C-alpha positions in Angstrom: -24.1 -6.1 -11.2 -22.0 -4.4 -8.6 -20.3 -1.2 -8.6 -16.6 -0.9 -8.1 -16.1 2.3 -5.7 -12.6 4.1 -6.3 -11.7 6.4 -3.5 -8.7 8.7 -4.4 -6.9 11.3 -2.0 -4.1 13.7 -2.2 -3.3 15.3 1.0 -6.7 14.8 2.3 -10.1 13.8 1.0 -12.0 17.2 0.6 -10.5 18.1 4.0 -12.3 15.3 5.7 -10.4 12.1 5.7 -6.6 11.6 6.0 -4.2 10.4 3.2 -3.2 6.7 3.4 0.4 8.1 2.6 2.3 10.4 5.1 5.7 11.6 5.7 7.4 9.4 8.0 10.8 9.6 10.2 13.9 10.4 8.7 12.5 11.4 5.2 10.7 8.0 4.7 7.0 7.7 3.5 4.6 5.7 5.3 1.9 3.8 3.5 -1.1 2.6 5.5 -2.9 -0.4 4.1 -5.0 -3.4 4.2 -3.9 -6.6 2.6 -6.0 -9.5 1.7 -3.8 -12.6 0.9 -4.7 -15.4 -1.2 -5.9 -13.7 -4.3 -5.6 -14.8 -7.9 -3.1 -11.7 -8.8 -1.5 -8.9 -6.8 -3.5 -5.6 -7.5 -4.4 -2.4 -5.7 -8.3 -2.5 -5.1 -8.9 0.9 -3.4 -7.3 3.9 -2.1 -9.1 6.0 0.6 -8.0 6.1 4.1 -6.0 3.2 3.5 -4.8 1.3 0.3 -6.6 -2.0 0.0 -4.3 -4.5 -1.6 -4.7 -8.0 -2.8 -1.8 -10.5 -2.6 -1.5 -13.8 -4.7 0.5 -15.6 -1.7 -1.4 -17.4 1.2 -0.9 -16.0 4.8 1.5 -18.9 5.5 5.0 -18.6 7.1 5.1 -14.7 6.4 4.6 -15.4 2.5 2.3 -13.0 1.8 4.1 -10.0 3.9 7.1 -11.0 1.6 5.1 -10.7 -1.7 3.3 -7.7 -0.6 6.8 -6.0 0.1 7.9 -7.3 -3.4 5.0 -6.2 -5.2 5.0 -2.6 -3.7 8.6 -2.3 -4.4 7.7 -3.1 -8.0 4.8 -0.6 -8.0 6.8 2.2 -6.7 10.2 1.4 -8.8 12.2 1.2 -5.7 14.7 -1.7 -4.6 12.8 -4.2 -2.3 15.6 -3.2 0.6 13.8 0.0 0.5 10.6 -1.2 1.5 9.7 -2.6 5.1 6.8 -3.7 6.9 6.7 -1.3 9.9 3.3 -2.7 11.6 1.3 -5.3 11.4 3.3 -8.6 10.9 0.4 -10.9 11.5 -2.6 -8.5 11.0 -4.1 -7.7 7.7 -3.9 -3.8 8.6 -0.3 -2.9 8.0 2.1 0.0 7.7 4.7 -0.1 5.2 7.6 2.2 5.2 9.5 3.4 2.1 13.0 4.8 2.9 13.0 7.0 -0.4 10.6 9.0 -2.0 7.9 11.9 -1.8 4.6 11.5 -0.5 2.9 12.8 -3.6 5.0 10.6 -6.0 4.2 7.6 -4.2 0.5 8.3 -4.1 0.4 8.9 -7.9 2.3 5.7 -8.4 0.0 4.0 -6.5 -3.3 5.4 -8.2 -1.8 4.6 -11.6 -1.7 0.9 -10.6 -5.3 1.0 -9.2 -7.5 -1.6 -10.8 
């Protein structure tokens, strides 16, 4: 039986590790994450130095990126147009920018969705 490790962070993890959620430019919020496409369902797996997210869409023609943005908008309670992929179009390591919100509130919403 494997143990499920769960890492939480606020501004930093005991002063050692940076938070995956940070203030961006122009009042936006950046979320550093790793996406795993092709899962059975969308879920947040872990929150540590980055947010690990599984996406229920194949990595074909940008479908996983589109599903990732839709899922995050739903989790954060914002419009899809307020969530954009800033870095990592063709990589699993990504930076997503939310144009509205407060760092602490977004981190809290991500923690609530953690499975």
